[in-house]
N, C-alpha and C positions, 0 to 999 in steps of 0.2 A: 200176843199172837194171832195172826187173822184167822177167821172161823174157816173151817176146813170147807164148809159149803161155797165159801167164794174161794179159796185155792182151786177147786175141783170143776168151774165151769170157764167157758172160753170169755174172754173180754173182747169186744168188737168196737167199732169208731161208726159214728153219723155225723156227718160234713155237711153243713148247709153253705159252705164256702161263702162266710160272712166277709161282706163289705166292711170295712174299718172306717171311722171319720177321717178323711184326708188322703184315703186310697182309692184305689180302681179295681176293676175284676181281673185286671192282669197280674197284680200284686198277689190279690186272693188267690190265685191258681197256683202261682209259685208258693207261696205259704201252704196252702194245701196238701201239695205233693212233699214240700220238706216235712209235713207234719206226718203224711202216710209213710215216707221212708223210716222215719224215727219209730213209729208205732209199729213197723213191720220188723225192725231191729227188735223191741221190746217183747215181742211174741203175741202181738192181737190178731185175731182171727179173721176179722173182715173189716173192710172199710168201704162203707156206703155213702152215696151221696142223695140228695132229696130234690126232688122236682117243684119249686116254686117259681111264679110269674109274678111281674110288676111289682118287685119288692127292692126297696133301695138297698137293703142290708144282706140280700141273698144274691148269689150270682150263679148258683147251679141250674138255670134254667134249660139248658140245653145239656140236660143230666146226660145222655149216652155219650155225648162228645167228651164230656170231662171224665168219665168213668174209663175212656181210654186214654186219655189223659195220664191219670192216676195208675192205672193199669201197665201202661207202657213205661212209666218211671220208676217201678217197683219190680220185686222179683217173685214173690212168692204169697203175700197176702192176698186173701180173696177180695175183689171189687166188685160193686153191684149198686142197686138201686134201693133206695129207702125213702121213697119208690118212684117209679113210673106212673103218674096219675093216667089211669089207663083210659078214661072217657076223652081224654085230650088226644088221643092216638089210635089210629086205624091198627087192630091188632097183626095185620100182616107187616105194616111197617115196623113196628117193635120186635115183631120175629126176625126180620131182616138185619134190623139194627144189633140185636144181641145176639144173633147167628154171627154176625160179623165180629162183634167183640170177642165172642167164644171161639172164633176160628182163630183170631190172632192171640189171645192169650188162654189156651185151652186148660181145663180144670180149675179158672180162678173167677169166673163170672156169675153172679146171683143177679136175679131178676125179681125184685120186690115190686108188688103191684098194689096200688092203692086205687080207692073208687072217688075219691075227692078231687075237685079241680086243681088243686094247690093253688088256689087265688080268688079274686074276687069274681063275681057272675059276670059283670062285665068285661073282665079281661078274657075269661072261659068262653064266652061268645066270641071275641076275637080270635082266641086261638081254634076253636072248631069251626068259624065260619058258617058253611052250609052242612056240616058233620053234625047229626043229630042225637048222636049218643049220649046217655045219660048216665048217673050213677045205677038205675035201675038194669041197663044192661049190662053191668060189670060181670055178674056171673058167667053170661054167654060168651063175653070176650076174653076172659079167662080160659073157658074150655076151647075157645078158638086157637088162642094162643097154643095150648098143648096140643092141639091137631097139627098146626103148622110145624111145631118142634118134632113130632113123632115120624118115625121111619114109613109108617103104615100111609101117610098123606103120600107118597112117591107117585100114586095114580091119579093123583086129585087133578083138576083142572088149574087150581091155583096154588102155589108152592112157595115156600120162605127159602130162598137159596141166595145166600147160606142160611144155615138156620135149620133145616130138616135133618133130623136124626140126631142131632147134638144133645148132649145131657147138660141142659141148663136150668139148674134149680129154679123154681118158681116159688115164691113165698107170697101169702095174703097179709097185706098189713092192715091195720085197722084202729078205731078208736071207739068201736061200739060193739056190740053182741052179735050185729048183722054178720061183720066180717069173721067173728068166731065161729058163727055157725056154717058159713061157706067153706074156711079152711077145714074146720072139722068133717064136712060133708065130701068135700074133694080129697083128703087125706093128705093135706098139704102144711108144710109147716107156718107158724104163726106169728106174727112180730106186732106188738103193741105199743102205740104211740102214748105211752104213758107219762114222757116227759112234759106233754102239753094237754093231756087229755085223760086225766086221772079218774073221773066219775065212774066207769064201769069195767076199770080195768081188772080187778080181782074177780068180777061176775063174769067178765069174758073169758078169762083165761081159765076158770073152773067149767064154763059151760063147753069151750073147746075141747078140754081134756075128757070130759064125760061124754060127748056126743063124737068124740075121733071115730072114723072108718079108715082101718089100714088100707093102703093104695100101693099100687108099683111103685110109687116115689117114697113112700114113706111108712114103715111097719108101726110105730109108734109116736102119739103126740110130741111135738117139739116146739117149746115156746120159748120165744124172745122178747124182752121188752126193752125199751131205751127209757134213759133217764137222764138227768142232768147232773153232770160233776163238775163241781170246781175246788181244785184241791191245790194247796201250797206247803209250804214248809211249816209255815204256822195258819192257825185258825183265823187270825187276825188278818193276815195277809189275804187269805181265801175269801174271807167276807168283804174286804174292799174290791179284790178282782171281781166278785159278784154284782158289784153295782153298774157293772156294763150290761149284764144280763137282766137286772132289774129294769134298768132303763129301757131295754130292747121290748121287754116284756109290757112295761107301761104304755110304750108306744103302739103296741098291738091293741091294748085294750081301750085306747083313747081314740087309735085311728091316726094318729099323729107320727108315723112311722119316719126313722133316720136310719142313715148307717149307725154300724155299731159304735158308741161312744166311748171314749176314755173312761176307766175309773173313777170314783169321786170318793171322798172322805166320807160322806153322809147323802142320805137319800132325802133328807128334810128339802123340801121346796121342789122337788122334783115329781111327789108322789102326795097324792091326798090320801084320806083314810080309806076311801072308796076303792081307788085305784091298788093300794097296796093290799088290801084284802082280796081283790080280784086276781092279782098277779099270784100271791100265795096261793088261793085255791088251785087256780089254772097250775102252777109249777109245784105241786103237792111233792112230787118225787123228784126232789133236787136234792143233793147231798153236797154241803160245804164245808171244809174244814182242812185240817193236817192230815196227815196219814193215820193217826190214831182215831180220830173221830170218824173219818171216810171209813176204815175199817169197820169201826163198831156198828155205825149206821149201817151199811151196807149188808153185814152178816146179818142183822135181825131183817133188813129187806129180804133177805135171800130164804130166810127161815120161814117168812110168810107165804113166798110166792114158789118157793121151789123152780126157779127158773132153770132153763137147760143152758141158757146163753144170755149173757148181759149185754146191752148197746148202750154207749155214753156217748152223749155230745155235751160239748163245752165251749159256751160263748164267752170268750175271753177276749179281750182286747189286742193285747201284747202278742205277737206269735209265738215267742219264746217262752212267755208265760202258759201260754196254753199246751206247748209241749210239755213243758216241766208239769203241768197239771196231769197230763196222760204217765209221766214218770212216777210221780208221786202213786197215783192209783195203782198203776202196776206192781209197785213196791209193796203194796197192800196185799195184794195178790201171792207174790213170791216170798213173801216173809216166811221163815221158817221157824 
């Protein structure tokens, strides 16, 4: 039987809109919508999309546009950003975009905010042109967004319309203790990127909980973490599906990035000893296996972390196998 800790927390999805080898962004978007509709049926809580740029394997660069597409094709699941990389954007533009989304899909839009550019430095400069904001300006930009969303801003010279007066939940995303301190100080929910940055995960969520200051937005700390899950009917099949993910992660380590590759029977010759060690360290919070193995491993993970919500991302080449991975995952939670 699945651990009660797992049964009692919401499950959510992070989608990087993966472009698979031999396909294009248009097919990717259709696959994302198909996945969103299925996980909505299964009872997942949120469907978030991440902003990345200049990456052959990721199609979610125009994040707010894609959020609108997914929200428009679903009925009840919350849809949002995991996240909008705020240094790339003027806060007013973000407020207007998400005010528009929240007006179109009331009660369903989340705004997760990150302080990194979501790309390399050369691309970051191309995105910003003469806009000189940096990660150091992130706290001020978050507070500027809160001001634009507040009804009290109605008398200001600069207003976000639509956006003003709307209840759009803001989340602080992070992979370090700096983001944890900011989320705690502002009294906002905190989402940690443990799916690729495990080093400071446990320290950051403990710091956030210890220093949390209640706010008008949130009375008590709320922690969500993202992990990698690749599930199948057998552990052997899950391990094979995971080779697509391992190839992608190896490309990140080596700088030789490609669209998401088909699975292979063995990673021999595709990574060396150094690359394998680096991938496994970076992807520490990765859960691969059948229902029983996934259930046991996630129960232990939840026992250690006491998360309020679990977000999952799954880099699987075949769209139907990706959907089935989430079906297997949800069956762990629904097991009685």
